[in-house]
PDB file of the backbone (N, CA, C, O) and the ligand in Angstrom, with CONECT records:
HET     ZN  A 101       1
ATOM      1  N   MET A   1      45.511  31.758 -41.673  1.00  0.00           N
ATOM      2  CA  MET A   1      45.124  30.415 -41.727  1.00  0.00           C
ATOM      3  C   MET A   1      45.465  29.636 -40.435  1.00  0.00           C
ATOM      4  O   MET A   1      44.769  28.696 -40.051  1.00  0.00           O
ATOM      5  N   ILE A   2      46.474  30.031 -39.836  1.00  0.00           N
ATOM      6  CA  ILE A   2      46.914  29.373 -38.462  1.00  0.00           C
ATOM      7  C   ILE A   2      45.878  29.990 -37.425  1.00  0.00           C
ATOM      8  O   ILE A   2      45.275  29.270 -36.629  1.00  0.00           O
ATOM      9  N   LYS A   3      45.745  31.072 -37.471  1.00  0.00           N
ATOM     10  CA  LYS A   3      44.687  31.943 -36.622  1.00  0.00           C
ATOM     11  C   LYS A   3      43.402  30.933 -36.591  1.00  0.00           C
ATOM     12  O   LYS A   3      42.994  30.393 -35.563  1.00  0.00           O
ATOM     13  N   ARG A   4      42.914  30.794 -37.708  1.00  0.00           N
ATOM     14  CA  ARG A   4      41.690  30.016 -37.892  1.00  0.00           C
ATOM     15  C   ARG A   4      41.752  28.680 -37.315  1.00  0.00           C
ATOM     16  O   ARG A   4      40.775  28.238 -36.711  1.00  0.00           O
ATOM     17  N   ILE A   5      42.724  28.060 -37.438  1.00  0.00           N
ATOM     18  CA  ILE A   5      42.969  26.734 -36.893  1.00  0.00           C
ATOM     19  C   ILE A   5      42.878  26.704 -35.416  1.00  0.00           C
ATOM     20  O   ILE A   5      42.271  25.831 -34.797  1.00  0.00           O
ATOM     21  N   THR A   6      43.577  27.807 -34.821  1.00  0.00           N
ATOM     22  CA  THR A   6      43.616  27.918 -33.389  1.00  0.00           C
ATOM     23  C   THR A   6      42.356  28.239 -32.781  1.00  0.00           C
ATOM     24  O   THR A   6      41.998  27.855 -31.668  1.00  0.00           O
ATOM     25  N   ALA A   7      41.662  29.006 -33.620  1.00  0.00           N
ATOM     26  CA  ALA A   7      40.129  29.341 -33.149  1.00  0.00           C
ATOM     27  C   ALA A   7      39.285  28.093 -33.049  1.00  0.00           C
ATOM     28  O   ALA A   7      38.533  27.852 -32.104  1.00  0.00           O
ATOM     29  N   LEU A   8      39.494  27.232 -34.218  1.00  0.00           N
ATOM     30  CA  LEU A   8      38.563  26.161 -34.195  1.00  0.00           C
ATOM     31  C   LEU A   8      39.012  25.173 -33.240  1.00  0.00           C
ATOM     32  O   LEU A   8      38.178  24.390 -32.783  1.00  0.00           O
ATOM     33  N   LEU A   9      40.367  25.100 -32.836  1.00  0.00           N
ATOM     34  CA  LEU A   9      40.798  24.150 -31.692  1.00  0.00           C
ATOM     35  C   LEU A   9      40.306  24.676 -30.355  1.00  0.00           C
ATOM     36  O   LEU A   9      39.939  23.883 -29.487  1.00  0.00           O
ATOM     37  N   LEU A  10      40.287  25.953 -30.167  1.00  0.00           N
ATOM     38  CA  LEU A  10      39.713  26.506 -28.999  1.00  0.00           C
ATOM     39  C   LEU A  10      38.350  26.161 -28.733  1.00  0.00           C
ATOM     40  O   LEU A  10      37.965  25.726 -27.648  1.00  0.00           O
ATOM     41  N   THR A  11      37.547  26.377 -29.836  1.00  0.00           N
ATOM     42  CA  THR A  11      36.207  26.090 -29.581  1.00  0.00           C
ATOM     43  C   THR A  11      36.006  24.440 -29.482  1.00  0.00           C
ATOM     44  O   THR A  11      35.043  23.915 -28.924  1.00  0.00           O
ATOM     45  N   LEU A  12      36.838  23.890 -29.973  1.00  0.00           N
ATOM     46  CA  LEU A  12      36.659  22.231 -29.735  1.00  0.00           C
ATOM     47  C   LEU A  12      37.057  21.886 -28.237  1.00  0.00           C
ATOM     48  O   LEU A  12      36.484  20.999 -27.605  1.00  0.00           O
ATOM     49  N   VAL A  13      38.028  22.618 -27.751  1.00  0.00           N
ATOM     50  CA  VAL A  13      38.442  22.331 -26.282  1.00  0.00           C
ATOM     51  C   VAL A  13      37.403  22.798 -25.397  1.00  0.00           C
ATOM     52  O   VAL A  13      37.181  22.198 -24.346  1.00  0.00           O
ATOM     53  N   LEU A  14      36.729  23.849 -25.745  1.00  0.00           N
ATOM     54  CA  LEU A  14      35.774  24.901 -24.939  1.00  0.00           C
ATOM     55  C   LEU A  14      34.569  23.649 -25.011  1.00  0.00           C
ATOM     56  O   LEU A  14      34.113  23.193 -23.963  1.00  0.00           O
ATOM     57  N   LEU A  15      34.167  23.212 -26.188  1.00  0.00           N
ATOM     58  CA  LEU A  15      32.973  22.519 -26.394  1.00  0.00           C
ATOM     59  C   LEU A  15      33.270  21.062 -25.370  1.00  0.00           C
ATOM     60  O   LEU A  15      32.395  20.641 -24.614  1.00  0.00           O
ATOM     61  N   LEU A  16      34.364  20.535 -25.471  1.00  0.00           N
ATOM     62  CA  LEU A  16      34.749  19.283 -24.758  1.00  0.00           C
ATOM     63  C   LEU A  16      34.557  19.369 -23.257  1.00  0.00           C
ATOM     64  O   LEU A  16      33.985  18.581 -22.504  1.00  0.00           O
ATOM     65  N   GLY A  17      35.262  20.685 -22.965  1.00  0.00           N
ATOM     66  CA  GLY A  17      35.255  21.061 -21.416  1.00  0.00           C
ATOM     67  C   GLY A  17      33.883  21.010 -20.939  1.00  0.00           C
ATOM     68  O   GLY A  17      33.574  20.382 -19.927  1.00  0.00           O
ATOM     69  N   LEU A  18      32.985  21.717 -21.712  1.00  0.00           N
ATOM     70  CA  LEU A  18      31.532  21.912 -21.341  1.00  0.00           C
ATOM     71  C   LEU A  18      30.773  20.681 -21.066  1.00  0.00           C
ATOM     72  O   LEU A  18      29.940  20.544 -20.171  1.00  0.00           O
ATOM     73  N   THR A  19      31.177  19.723 -22.003  1.00  0.00           N
ATOM     74  CA  THR A  19      30.326  18.348 -22.093  1.00  0.00           C
ATOM     75  C   THR A  19      30.950  17.729 -20.755  1.00  0.00           C
ATOM     76  O   THR A  19      30.187  17.310 -19.884  1.00  0.00           O
ATOM     77  N   ALA A  20      32.278  17.674 -20.601  1.00  0.00           N
ATOM     78  CA  ALA A  20      32.639  17.049 -19.503  1.00  0.00           C
ATOM     79  C   ALA A  20      32.167  17.490 -18.200  1.00  0.00           C
ATOM     80  O   ALA A  20      31.902  16.677 -17.314  1.00  0.00           O
ATOM     81  N   ALA A  21      32.030  18.984 -18.020  1.00  0.00           N
ATOM     82  CA  ALA A  21      31.474  19.655 -16.982  1.00  0.00           C
ATOM     83  C   ALA A  21      29.991  19.237 -16.522  1.00  0.00           C
ATOM     84  O   ALA A  21      29.597  19.067 -15.368  1.00  0.00           O
ATOM     85  N   VAL A  22      29.304  19.121 -17.667  1.00  0.00           N
ATOM     86  CA  VAL A  22      27.946  18.713 -17.476  1.00  0.00           C
ATOM     87  C   VAL A  22      27.723  17.394 -17.192  1.00  0.00           C
ATOM     88  O   VAL A  22      26.738  17.047 -16.540  1.00  0.00           O
ATOM     89  N   GLY A  23      28.535  16.621 -17.613  1.00  0.00           N
ATOM     90  CA  GLY A  23      28.450  15.055 -17.371  1.00  0.00           C
ATOM     91  C   GLY A  23      28.897  14.900 -15.944  1.00  0.00           C
ATOM     92  O   GLY A  23      28.316  14.104 -15.205  1.00  0.00           O
ATOM     93  N   ALA A  24      29.887  15.616 -15.537  1.00  0.00           N
ATOM     94  CA  ALA A  24      30.499  15.482 -14.147  1.00  0.00           C
ATOM     95  C   ALA A  24      29.507  16.017 -13.145  1.00  0.00           C
ATOM     96  O   ALA A  24      29.370  15.480 -12.046  1.00  0.00           O
ATOM     97  N   SER A  25      28.715  17.224 -13.576  1.00  0.00           N
ATOM     98  CA  SER A  25      27.929  17.780 -12.514  1.00  0.00           C
ATOM     99  C   SER A  25      26.567  16.854 -12.308  1.00  0.00           C
ATOM    100  O   SER A  25      25.946  16.804 -11.247  1.00  0.00           O
ATOM    101  N   ALA A  26      26.227  16.155 -13.476  1.00  0.00           N
ATOM    102  CA  ALA A  26      24.945  15.335 -13.297  1.00  0.00           C
ATOM    103  C   ALA A  26      25.239  14.083 -12.408  1.00  0.00           C
ATOM    104  O   ALA A  26      24.328  13.553 -11.772  1.00  0.00           O
ATOM    105  N   LEU A  27      26.486  13.631 -12.373  1.00  0.00           N
ATOM    106  CA  LEU A  27      26.919  12.730 -11.627  1.00  0.00           C
ATOM    107  C   LEU A  27      27.005  12.937 -10.122  1.00  0.00           C
ATOM    108  O   LEU A  27      26.579  12.087  -9.338  1.00  0.00           O
ATOM    109  N   ASP A  28      27.522  13.997  -9.759  1.00  0.00           N
ATOM    110  CA  ASP A  28      27.343  14.302  -8.337  1.00  0.00           C
ATOM    111  C   ASP A  28      26.311  15.210  -7.896  1.00  0.00           C
ATOM    112  O   ASP A  28      26.489  16.160  -7.133  1.00  0.00           O
ATOM    113  N   CYS A  29      25.123  14.828  -8.469  1.00  0.00           N
ATOM    114  CA  CYS A  29      23.844  15.422  -7.928  1.00  0.00           C
ATOM    115  C   CYS A  29      23.291  14.795  -6.650  1.00  0.00           C
ATOM    116  O   CYS A  29      22.462  13.886  -6.686  1.00  0.00           O
ATOM    117  N   THR A  30      23.704  15.236  -5.688  1.00  0.00           N
ATOM    118  CA  THR A  30      23.165  14.554  -4.376  1.00  0.00           C
ATOM    119  C   THR A  30      22.660  15.664  -3.574  1.00  0.00           C
ATOM    120  O   THR A  30      23.267  16.723  -3.416  1.00  0.00           O
ATOM    121  N   GLY A  31      21.481  15.365  -3.057  1.00  0.00           N
ATOM    122  CA  GLY A  31      20.673  16.261  -1.936  1.00  0.00           C
ATOM    123  C   GLY A  31      20.998  17.749  -2.325  1.00  0.00           C
ATOM    124  O   GLY A  31      21.150  18.095  -3.497  1.00  0.00           O
ATOM    125  N   ASP A  32      21.096  18.629  -1.219  1.00  0.00           N
ATOM    126  CA  ASP A  32      21.048  19.957  -1.534  1.00  0.00           C
ATOM    127  C   ASP A  32      22.288  20.474  -2.322  1.00  0.00           C
ATOM    128  O   ASP A  32      22.391  21.658  -2.640  1.00  0.00           O
ATOM    129  N   MET A  33      23.297  19.460  -2.647  1.00  0.00           N
ATOM    130  CA  MET A  33      24.414  20.049  -3.261  1.00  0.00           C
ATOM    131  C   MET A  33      24.263  19.887  -4.650  1.00  0.00           C
ATOM    132  O   MET A  33      25.184  20.134  -5.428  1.00  0.00           O
ATOM    133  N   CYS A  34      22.933  19.406  -5.079  1.00  0.00           N
ATOM    134  CA  CYS A  34      22.640  19.375  -6.499  1.00  0.00           C
ATOM    135  C   CYS A  34      23.155  20.756  -7.312  1.00  0.00           C
ATOM    136  O   CYS A  34      22.851  21.898  -6.968  1.00  0.00           O
ATOM    137  N   PRO A  35      23.920  20.439  -8.352  1.00  0.00           N
ATOM    138  CA  PRO A  35      24.265  21.681  -9.012  1.00  0.00           C
ATOM    139  C   PRO A  35      23.170  22.600  -9.844  1.00  0.00           C
ATOM    140  O   PRO A  35      22.066  22.085 -10.016  1.00  0.00           O
ATOM    141  N   LEU A  36      23.365  23.721 -10.291  1.00  0.00           N
ATOM    142  CA  LEU A  36      22.474  24.545 -10.743  1.00  0.00           C
ATOM    143  C   LEU A  36      22.186  24.317 -12.255  1.00  0.00           C
ATOM    144  O   LEU A  36      21.686  25.225 -12.918  1.00  0.00           O
ATOM    145  N   SER A  37      22.489  23.144 -12.791  1.00  0.00           N
ATOM    146  CA  SER A  37      22.267  22.892 -14.072  1.00  0.00           C
ATOM    147  C   SER A  37      20.679  22.882 -14.372  1.00  0.00           C
ATOM    148  O   SER A  37      20.234  23.381 -15.405  1.00  0.00           O
ATOM    149  N   SER A  38      19.947  22.344 -13.502  1.00  0.00           N
ATOM    150  CA  SER A  38      18.631  22.637 -13.380  1.00  0.00           C
ATOM    151  C   SER A  38      18.162  23.925 -12.726  1.00  0.00           C
ATOM    152  O   SER A  38      18.450  24.113 -11.544  1.00  0.00           O
ATOM    153  N   SER A  39      17.436  24.860 -13.429  1.00  0.00           N
ATOM    154  CA  SER A  39      17.077  26.008 -12.799  1.00  0.00           C
ATOM    155  C   SER A  39      15.681  25.861 -12.254  1.00  0.00           C
ATOM    156  O   SER A  39      15.267  26.703 -11.458  1.00  0.00           O
ATOM    157  N   TYR A  40      15.000  24.947 -12.592  1.00  0.00           N
ATOM    158  CA  TYR A  40      13.711  24.621 -11.750  1.00  0.00           C
ATOM    159  C   TYR A  40      13.570  23.319 -11.233  1.00  0.00           C
ATOM    160  O   TYR A  40      14.102  22.384 -11.830  1.00  0.00           O
ATOM    161  N   ILE A  41      12.836  23.109 -10.060  1.00  0.00           N
ATOM    162  CA  ILE A  41      12.645  21.937  -9.497  1.00  0.00           C
ATOM    163  C   ILE A  41      11.319  21.787  -9.038  1.00  0.00           C
ATOM    164  O   ILE A  41      10.850  22.571  -8.214  1.00  0.00           O
ATOM    165  N   GLY A  42      10.589  20.712  -9.570  1.00  0.00           N
ATOM    166  CA  GLY A  42       9.151  20.573  -9.295  1.00  0.00           C
ATOM    167  C   GLY A  42       8.990  19.431  -8.187  1.00  0.00           C
ATOM    168  O   GLY A  42       9.842  18.566  -7.984  1.00  0.00           O
ATOM    169  N   ASN A  43       7.942  19.533  -7.591  1.00  0.00           N
ATOM    170  CA  ASN A  43       7.564  18.518  -6.539  1.00  0.00           C
ATOM    171  C   ASN A  43       6.571  17.684  -7.217  1.00  0.00           C
ATOM    172  O   ASN A  43       5.506  18.089  -7.683  1.00  0.00           O
ATOM    173  N   ALA A  44       6.997  16.527  -7.231  1.00  0.00           N
ATOM    174  CA  ALA A  44       6.123  15.348  -7.836  1.00  0.00           C
ATOM    175  C   ALA A  44       4.811  15.076  -7.016  1.00  0.00           C
ATOM    176  O   ALA A  44       3.916  14.422  -7.551  1.00  0.00           O
ATOM    177  N   ARG A  45       4.675  15.516  -5.836  1.00  0.00           N
ATOM    178  CA  ARG A  45       3.614  15.273  -4.947  1.00  0.00           C
ATOM    179  C   ARG A  45       2.575  16.530  -5.186  1.00  0.00           C
ATOM    180  O   ARG A  45       1.381  16.337  -5.418  1.00  0.00           O
ATOM    181  N   THR A  46       3.060  17.604  -5.117  1.00  0.00           N
ATOM    182  CA  THR A  46       2.137  18.666  -5.180  1.00  0.00           C
ATOM    183  C   THR A  46       1.870  19.376  -6.557  1.00  0.00           C
ATOM    184  O   THR A  46       0.980  20.207  -6.737  1.00  0.00           O
ATOM    185  N   TYR A  47       2.748  18.943  -7.487  1.00  0.00           N
ATOM    186  CA  TYR A  47       2.788  19.447  -8.828  1.00  0.00           C
ATOM    187  C   TYR A  47       3.057  20.813  -8.801  1.00  0.00           C
ATOM    188  O   TYR A  47       2.430  21.533  -9.578  1.00  0.00           O
ATOM    189  N   LYS A  48       3.936  21.330  -7.994  1.00  0.00           N
ATOM    190  CA  LYS A  48       4.269  22.694  -8.200  1.00  0.00           C
ATOM    191  C   LYS A  48       5.939  22.760  -8.580  1.00  0.00           C
ATOM    192  O   LYS A  48       6.710  21.839  -8.309  1.00  0.00           O
ATOM    193  N   PHE A  49       6.264  23.770  -9.121  1.00  0.00           N
ATOM    194  CA  PHE A  49       7.649  23.789  -9.365  1.00  0.00           C
ATOM    195  C   PHE A  49       8.258  25.232  -9.033  1.00  0.00           C
ATOM    196  O   PHE A  49       7.609  26.262  -9.220  1.00  0.00           O
ATOM    197  N   HIS A  50       9.659  25.215  -8.487  1.00  0.00           N
ATOM    198  CA  HIS A  50      10.241  26.257  -7.954  1.00  0.00           C
ATOM    199  C   HIS A  50      11.606  26.668  -8.526  1.00  0.00           C
ATOM    200  O   HIS A  50      12.269  25.868  -9.186  1.00  0.00           O
ATOM    201  N   TYR A  51      11.977  27.778  -8.300  1.00  0.00           N
ATOM    202  CA  TYR A  51      13.403  28.127  -8.765  1.00  0.00           C
ATOM    203  C   TYR A  51      14.277  27.299  -7.756  1.00  0.00           C
ATOM    204  O   TYR A  51      13.881  27.200  -6.595  1.00  0.00           O
ATOM    205  N   SER A  52      15.386  26.734  -8.126  1.00  0.00           N
ATOM    206  CA  SER A  52      16.216  25.933  -7.365  1.00  0.00           C
ATOM    207  C   SER A  52      16.657  26.628  -6.282  1.00  0.00           C
ATOM    208  O   SER A  52      17.168  25.932  -5.405  1.00  0.00           O
ATOM    209  N   SER A  53      16.601  27.956  -6.062  1.00  0.00           N
ATOM    210  CA  SER A  53      17.054  28.709  -4.958  1.00  0.00           C
ATOM    211  C   SER A  53      15.774  29.095  -3.873  1.00  0.00           C
ATOM    212  O   SER A  53      15.955  29.829  -2.902  1.00  0.00           O
ATOM    213  N   CYS A  54      14.560  28.523  -4.182  1.00  0.00           N
ATOM    214  CA  CYS A  54      13.334  28.568  -3.401  1.00  0.00           C
ATOM    215  C   CYS A  54      13.572  28.035  -2.238  1.00  0.00           C
ATOM    216  O   CYS A  54      14.299  27.041  -2.235  1.00  0.00           O
ATOM    217  N   ARG A  55      13.083  28.493  -1.060  1.00  0.00           N
ATOM    218  CA  ARG A  55      13.236  27.836   0.294  1.00  0.00           C
ATOM    219  C   ARG A  55      12.581  26.490   0.405  1.00  0.00           C
ATOM    220  O   ARG A  55      13.009  25.576   1.109  1.00  0.00           O
ATOM    221  N   TYR A  56      11.485  26.443  -0.365  1.00  0.00           N
ATOM    222  CA  TYR A  56      10.627  25.204  -0.330  1.00  0.00           C
ATOM    223  C   TYR A  56      11.437  24.011  -0.883  1.00  0.00           C
ATOM    224  O   TYR A  56      11.223  22.867  -0.482  1.00  0.00           O
ATOM    225  N   VAL A  57      12.343  24.293  -1.782  1.00  0.00           N
ATOM    226  CA  VAL A  57      13.155  23.223  -2.342  1.00  0.00           C
ATOM    227  C   VAL A  57      13.909  22.522  -1.348  1.00  0.00           C
ATOM    228  O   VAL A  57      14.011  21.296  -1.377  1.00  0.00           O
ATOM    229  N   GLY A  58      14.446  23.239  -0.466  1.00  0.00           N
ATOM    230  CA  GLY A  58      15.040  22.706   0.844  1.00  0.00           C
ATOM    231  C   GLY A  58      14.444  21.741   1.652  1.00  0.00           C
ATOM    232  O   GLY A  58      14.993  20.782   2.195  1.00  0.00           O
ATOM    233  N   GLN A  59      13.124  22.118   1.692  1.00  0.00           N
ATOM    234  CA  GLN A  59      12.135  21.226   2.639  1.00  0.00           C
ATOM    235  C   GLN A  59      11.595  19.954   1.881  1.00  0.00           C
ATOM    236  O   GLN A  59      11.087  18.970   2.419  1.00  0.00           O
ATOM    237  N   MET A  60      11.793  20.153   0.562  1.00  0.00           N
ATOM    238  CA  MET A  60      11.139  19.060  -0.146  1.00  0.00           C
ATOM    239  C   MET A  60      11.929  17.763  -0.001  1.00  0.00           C
ATOM    240  O   MET A  60      13.146  17.737   0.180  1.00  0.00           O
ATOM    241  N   ASN A  61      11.088  16.610  -0.101  1.00  0.00           N
ATOM    242  CA  ASN A  61      11.715  15.253   0.059  1.00  0.00           C
ATOM    243  C   ASN A  61      12.368  14.896  -1.153  1.00  0.00           C
ATOM    244  O   ASN A  61      11.811  14.980  -2.247  1.00  0.00           O
ATOM    245  N   GLU A  62      13.652  14.462  -0.972  1.00  0.00           N
ATOM    246  CA  GLU A  62      14.651  14.197  -2.220  1.00  0.00           C
ATOM    247  C   GLU A  62      13.854  13.203  -3.276  1.00  0.00           C
ATOM    248  O   GLU A  62      14.190  13.239  -4.460  1.00  0.00           O
ATOM    249  N   GLY A  63      12.987  12.475  -2.923  1.00  0.00           N
ATOM    250  CA  GLY A  63      12.270  11.357  -3.658  1.00  0.00           C
ATOM    251  C   GLY A  63      11.139  12.244  -4.657  1.00  0.00           C
ATOM    252  O   GLY A  63      10.814  11.860  -5.781  1.00  0.00           O
ATOM    253  N   ASN A  64      10.696  13.317  -4.096  1.00  0.00           N
ATOM    254  CA  ASN A  64       9.703  14.191  -4.806  1.00  0.00           C
ATOM    255  C   ASN A  64      10.164  15.067  -5.702  1.00  0.00           C
ATOM    256  O   ASN A  64       9.350  15.658  -6.410  1.00  0.00           O
ATOM    257  N   LYS A  65      11.617  15.323  -5.842  1.00  0.00           N
ATOM    258  CA  LYS A  65      12.153  16.260  -6.620  1.00  0.00           C
ATOM    259  C   LYS A  65      12.330  15.887  -8.184  1.00  0.00           C
ATOM    260  O   LYS A  65      12.885  14.874  -8.609  1.00  0.00           O
ATOM    261  N   VAL A  66      11.784  16.844  -8.897  1.00  0.00           N
ATOM    262  CA  VAL A  66      11.767  16.556 -10.502  1.00  0.00           C
ATOM    263  C   VAL A  66      12.565  17.816 -10.947  1.00  0.00           C
ATOM    264  O   VAL A  66      12.310  18.941 -10.520  1.00  0.00           O
ATOM    265  N   TYR A  67      13.578  17.529 -11.862  1.00  0.00           N
ATOM    266  CA  TYR A  67      14.610  18.678 -12.338  1.00  0.00           C
ATOM    267  C   TYR A  67      14.049  18.965 -13.646  1.00  0.00           C
ATOM    268  O   TYR A  67      13.724  18.065 -14.420  1.00  0.00           O
ATOM    269  N   PHE A  68      13.932  20.170 -13.903  1.00  0.00           N
ATOM    270  CA  PHE A  68      13.519  20.723 -15.169  1.00  0.00           C
ATOM    271  C   PHE A  68      14.794  21.800 -15.559  1.00  0.00           C
ATOM    272  O   PHE A  68      15.543  22.344 -14.748  1.00  0.00           O
ATOM    273  N   GLU A  69      14.810  21.928 -16.912  1.00  0.00           N
ATOM    274  CA  GLU A  69      15.817  22.672 -17.444  1.00  0.00           C
ATOM    275  C   GLU A  69      15.151  24.195 -17.861  1.00  0.00           C
ATOM    276  O   GLU A  69      15.817  25.230 -17.913  1.00  0.00           O
ATOM    277  N   SER A  70      13.975  24.114 -18.090  1.00  0.00           N
ATOM    278  CA  SER A  70      13.187  25.307 -18.452  1.00  0.00           C
ATOM    279  C   SER A  70      11.834  25.384 -17.862  1.00  0.00           C
ATOM    280  O   SER A  70      11.243  24.415 -17.385  1.00  0.00           O
ATOM    281  N   ARG A  71      11.377  26.591 -17.920  1.00  0.00           N
ATOM    282  CA  ARG A  71      10.002  26.819 -17.348  1.00  0.00           C
ATOM    283  C   ARG A  71       9.089  26.055 -18.114  1.00  0.00           C
ATOM    284  O   ARG A  71       8.270  25.342 -17.535  1.00  0.00           O
ATOM    285  N   ASP A  72       9.140  26.130 -19.513  1.00  0.00           N
ATOM    286  CA  ASP A  72       8.153  25.508 -20.453  1.00  0.00           C
ATOM    287  C   ASP A  72       8.132  24.025 -20.175  1.00  0.00           C
ATOM    288  O   ASP A  72       7.058  23.438 -20.303  1.00  0.00           O
ATOM    289  N   GLU A  73       9.366  23.266 -19.757  1.00  0.00           N
ATOM    290  CA  GLU A  73       9.428  22.038 -19.696  1.00  0.00           C
ATOM    291  C   GLU A  73       8.474  21.789 -18.596  1.00  0.00           C
ATOM    292  O   GLU A  73       7.566  20.996 -18.844  1.00  0.00           O
ATOM    293  N   ALA A  74       8.524  22.373 -17.327  1.00  0.00           N
ATOM    294  CA  ALA A  74       7.858  22.398 -16.154  1.00  0.00           C
ATOM    295  C   ALA A  74       6.368  22.277 -16.467  1.00  0.00           C
ATOM    296  O   ALA A  74       5.640  21.366 -16.072  1.00  0.00           O
ATOM    297  N   ILE A  75       6.018  23.291 -17.210  1.00  0.00           N
ATOM    298  CA  ILE A  75       4.600  23.655 -17.474  1.00  0.00           C
ATOM    299  C   ILE A  75       4.037  22.647 -18.302  1.00  0.00           C
ATOM    300  O   ILE A  75       2.882  22.273 -18.097  1.00  0.00           O
ATOM    301  N   ASP A  76       4.782  22.130 -19.287  1.00  0.00           N
ATOM    302  CA  ASP A  76       4.428  21.032 -20.178  1.00  0.00           C
ATOM    303  C   ASP A  76       4.228  19.715 -19.638  1.00  0.00           C
ATOM    304  O   ASP A  76       3.610  18.842 -20.247  1.00  0.00           O
ATOM    305  N   ALA A  77       4.777  19.551 -18.428  1.00  0.00           N
ATOM    306  CA  ALA A  77       4.647  18.278 -17.632  1.00  0.00           C
ATOM    307  C   ALA A  77       3.499  18.501 -16.749  1.00  0.00           C
ATOM    308  O   ALA A  77       3.176  17.540 -16.052  1.00  0.00           O
ATOM    309  N   GLY A  78       2.879  19.489 -16.652  1.00  0.00           N
ATOM    310  CA  GLY A  78       1.723  19.767 -15.971  1.00  0.00           C
ATOM    311  C   GLY A  78       1.875  20.360 -14.556  1.00  0.00           C
ATOM    312  O   GLY A  78       0.987  20.328 -13.704  1.00  0.00           O
ATOM    313  N   TYR A  79       3.099  20.907 -14.399  1.00  0.00           N
ATOM    314  CA  TYR A  79       3.406  21.563 -13.086  1.00  0.00           C
ATOM    315  C   TYR A  79       2.991  23.163 -13.027  1.00  0.00           C
ATOM    316  O   TYR A  79       2.996  23.912 -14.005  1.00  0.00           O
ATOM    317  N   VAL A  80       2.639  23.523 -11.708  1.00  0.00           N
ATOM    318  CA  VAL A  80       2.203  24.848 -11.628  1.00  0.00           C
ATOM    319  C   VAL A  80       3.416  25.732 -10.785  1.00  0.00           C
ATOM    320  O   VAL A  80       4.016  25.250  -9.824  1.00  0.00           O
ATOM    321  N   PRO A  81       3.642  26.977 -11.270  1.00  0.00           N
ATOM    322  CA  PRO A  81       4.634  27.807 -10.566  1.00  0.00           C
ATOM    323  C   PRO A  81       4.240  28.065  -9.172  1.00  0.00           C
ATOM    324  O   PRO A  81       3.087  28.321  -8.826  1.00  0.00           O
ATOM    325  N   CYS A  82       5.431  27.972  -8.258  1.00  0.00           N
ATOM    326  CA  CYS A  82       5.201  28.160  -6.873  1.00  0.00           C
ATOM    327  C   CYS A  82       4.764  29.612  -6.775  1.00  0.00           C
ATOM    328  O   CYS A  82       5.097  30.390  -7.669  1.00  0.00           O
ATOM    329  N   LYS A  83       3.950  30.073  -5.620  1.00  0.00           N
ATOM    330  CA  LYS A  83       3.457  31.183  -5.386  1.00  0.00           C
ATOM    331  C   LYS A  83       4.583  32.273  -4.480  1.00  0.00           C
ATOM    332  O   LYS A  83       4.465  33.488  -4.318  1.00  0.00           O
ATOM    333  N   VAL A  84       5.543  31.465  -4.043  1.00  0.00           N
ATOM    334  CA  VAL A  84       6.471  32.109  -3.251  1.00  0.00           C
ATOM    335  C   VAL A  84       7.658  32.893  -4.215  1.00  0.00           C
ATOM    336  O   VAL A  84       7.948  34.090  -4.213  1.00  0.00           O
ATOM    337  N   CYS A  85       8.234  31.785  -5.033  1.00  0.00           N
ATOM    338  CA  CYS A  85       9.453  32.227  -5.746  1.00  0.00           C
ATOM    339  C   CYS A  85       9.118  32.667  -7.193  1.00  0.00           C
ATOM    340  O   CYS A  85       9.964  33.200  -7.911  1.00  0.00           O
ATOM    341  N   ARG A  86       7.793  32.410  -7.605  1.00  0.00           N
ATOM    342  CA  ARG A  86       7.194  32.632  -8.865  1.00  0.00           C
ATOM    343  C   ARG A  86       8.204  32.504  -9.927  1.00  0.00           C
ATOM    344  O   ARG A  86       8.760  33.476 -10.439  1.00  0.00           O
ATOM    345  N   PRO A  87       8.428  31.272 -10.246  1.00  0.00           N
ATOM    346  CA  PRO A  87       9.455  30.977 -11.308  1.00  0.00           C
ATOM    347  C   PRO A  87       8.684  31.293 -12.770  1.00  0.00           C
ATOM    348  O   PRO A  87       9.286  31.139 -13.832  1.00  0.00           O
TER     349      PRO A  87
HETATM  350 ZN    ZN A 101       9.032  28.286  -4.674  1.00  0.00          ZN2+
END
């Protein structure tokens, strides 16, 4: 019984920690230091999307960056995968 409660508490703490981490990372998303919470980054001007590690992302104008959490999300939004990083 005690073991069970401990496990439950641990899960809760873990969840809370995760939420806090995600919230914090979303806040200090500035320039090239943007955290890797978004794996895909689209260019609002060319309608192409890249892996966040692609070299083209670094050249992209900050105002043109669109963040996607999944490949499907980017494709649904009408974005085309980059031919260099092939996301
Ligand atoms: Zn790319």
